[in-house]
C-alpha positions in Angstrom: 6.6 19.7 -2.6 7.4 23.0 -0.9 9.6 25.7 -2.3 12.5 24.6 -0.1 12.3 21.0 -1.5 10.7 17.7 -0.7 10.1 17.6 3.1 11.7 14.4 4.4 11.6 12.9 7.9 14.3 10.4 8.7 13.8 7.6 11.2 16.6 5.4 12.4 17.3 3.5 15.6 20.9 4.6 15.8 21.7 8.4 15.7 24.7 7.9 13.5 22.6 6.5 10.6 20.1 9.3 11.0 22.8 12.0 11.1 24.7 10.6 8.2 21.6 10.4 5.9 20.4 13.8 7.0 23.8 15.4 6.2 23.8 13.8 2.7 20.2 14.9 1.9 20.6 18.4 3.2 23.3 19.0 0.6 20.6 18.7 -2.1 18.5 21.7 -3.0 15.5 19.5 -3.9 15.4 17.9 -0.4 14.5 19.4 3.0 14.9 17.4 6.1 12.3 18.1 8.8 12.1 17.3 12.5 8.5 16.1 12.7 6.9 13.4 10.6 3.7 15.5 10.5 5.7 18.0 8.3 7.0 15.3 5.9 5.8 14.2 2.5 8.3 11.3 2.6 9.5 9.4 5.6 12.8 7.4 5.2 13.3 4.5 7.7 16.8 3.1 8.1 17.0 -0.4 9.6 19.3 -3.5 9.6 16.4 -5.9 9.1 12.6 -5.8 8.8 11.7 -7.3 12.2 8.7 -6.7 14.4 10.1 -3.4 15.8 10.8 -2.1 12.3 7.3 -3.0 11.2 5.8 -1.2 14.2 7.9 1.8 13.4 6.6 1.9 9.8 3.0 1.6 10.9 3.4 4.2 13.6 4.8 6.7 11.1 1.6 6.5 9.0 -0.9 6.1 11.8 -2.1 9.7 11.9 -0.1 11.4 9.2 0.4 9.5 6.0 3.9 10.2 4.5 5.1 8.0 1.7 7.5 5.5 3.2 10.9 4.6 1.9 12.9 1.8 3.6 16.7 1.5 3.6 17.4 -1.9 5.0 20.5 -4.1 5.5 19.0 -7.5 4.6 15.5 -8.5 3.5 14.0 -11.9 3.0 10.6 -12.8 1.3 8.6 -12.5 4.5 10.2 -9.2 5.4 9.5 -7.9 1.9 5.8 -8.7 2.2 5.7 -7.2 5.7 7.2 -4.0 4.4 4.7 -3.8 1.5 1.8 -4.4 4.0 3.1 -1.6 6.2 2.9 0.9 3.2 6.5 1.0 2.0 6.6 2.3 -1.6 10.4 2.6 -2.1 13.0 0.1 -0.9 16.8 0.1 -1.1 19.4 -2.2 0.3 21.9 -0.4 2.5 24.7 -1.6 0.3 23.1 0.2 -2.7 22.0 3.3 -0.8 24.3 5.9 -2.3 23.2 9.5 -1.9 22.1 9.6 -5.5 20.1 6.4 -5.2 18.4 7.5 -2.0 17.5 10.8 -3.6 16.1 9.1 -6.7 13.8 6.8 -4.6 12.7 9.7 -2.5 11.8 11.7 -5.6 9.8 8.8 -7.0 8.0 8.3 -3.7 7.2 12.1 -3.5 5.8 11.9 -7.1 3.5 9.0 -6.1 5.6 6.3 -7.7 7.7 3.6 -6.1 10.9 1.6 -6.6 12.0 -1.8 -5.5 15.2 -3.6 -6.7 14.3 -5.8 -9.7 15.1 -9.1 -7.9 13.0 -8.2 -4.9 10.1 -7.1 -7.1 10.1 -10.6 -8.7 10.1 -12.2 -5.3 7.3 -9.9 -4.2 5.1 -10.8 -7.2 5.8 -14.5 -6.5 4.6 -14.0 -2.9 1.5 -12.2 -4.1 0.7 -15.0 -6.6 1.2 -17.6 -3.9 -1.1 -15.7 -1.5 -3.8 -15.5 -4.2 -3.5 -19.2 -5.1 -3.2 -20.7 -1.6 -5.1 -18.4 0.6 -7.6 -16.2 -1.2 -8.7 -18.4 -4.2 -9.8 -21.3 -2.0 -12.1 -18.9 -0.2 -13.4 -17.4 -3.4 -11.7 -14.1 -2.7 -9.4 -11.8 -4.8 -7.1 -8.9 -3.9 -10.0 -6.5 -4.7 -11.8 -7.8 -1.6 -14.8 -8.9 -3.7 -15.7 -12.4 -4.9 -16.4 -12.9 -8.6 -20.1 -13.2 -7.6 -20.1 -9.9 -5.6 -18.4 -8.1 -8.5 -21.0 -9.3 -11.0 -23.9 -8.3 -8.6 -22.4 -4.8 -8.1 -21.9 -4.4 -11.9 -25.5 -5.2 -12.5 -26.6 -2.8 -9.8 -24.5 -0.1 -11.5 -26.3 -1.0 -14.7 -29.6 -0.1 -13.0 -31.0 -3.5 -12.5 -33.2 -4.1 -9.4 -33.0 -7.2 -7.1 -35.5 -9.3 -9.1 -33.8 -8.5 -12.4 -30.4 -9.4 -11.0 -31.7 -12.6 -9.6 -33.2 -13.5 -13.1 -30.0 -12.5 -14.9 -27.8 -14.6 -12.6 -30.2 -17.5 -12.0 -30.3 -16.7 -8.2 -33.1 -16.2 -5.8 -33.9 -12.6 -4.8 -32.9 -13.6 -1.2 -29.4 -14.7 -2.5 -28.9 -11.4 -4.2 -29.9 -9.5 -1.1 -27.6 -11.6 1.0 -24.7 -11.0 -1.4 -25.2 -7.3 -1.2 -25.6 -7.4 2.6 -22.4 -9.4 3.1 -20.5 -7.0 0.8 -21.7 -3.8 2.4 -21.2 -5.2 5.9 -17.7 -6.5 5.3 -16.4 -3.3 3.5 -18.4 -1.0 5.8 -20.4 0.5 2.9 -23.6 2.3 3.7 -25.9 1.1 0.8 -26.0 -0.1 -2.8 -25.0 3.3 -4.1 -22.0 3.4 -1.8 -21.1 -0.1 -3.0 -21.2 1.0 -6.6 -19.1 4.0 -5.8 -16.5 1.8 -4.1 -16.4 -0.5 -7.1 -15.9 2.3 -9.5 -13.2 4.0 -7.4 -11.3 0.7 -7.1 -11.5 0.1 -10.8 -13.6 -3.1 -10.4 -16.3 -2.1 -12.9 
């Protein structure tokens, strides 16, 4: 946050929405509306719906510079909610609830590294996440961490200092299987070696 306040970039398809929101936020000492997204800590996107164009807009805003995204949207269904989350949105408000105070609150939370989603939408998002885990990832032996349970265990044993033969003995696998597990893991996640794999697992809170 700068001395002048939280630097905010506003993106809207229609100039009236952008001008209206900009005027409201400029009245607040803790907010500073900027003209370029590269100067922003938070980018606020105003849209009627989360369609393909809105999703592209969200992804373009974080392509090179990575501001925290807040979405103010007219209507949102389950698919749109997931699409917004995948695009990096951390704060979401329906337009009917987007009073100046509410927008400022969500922007402040986003700037602090937190997020906010209406309670009913959060429940629907969690339901979608659970469905994705059950129907798509679990049948393939995957989790949201990007590691299978077997990969997680192998990396944990590597972190404990075991070599390939010791891991194979501990897990009742052949040494070739252990090597294949590590090779598949490092290739898929673009990790350089075993040490990098362990560092990744620690950073992601997997071990």
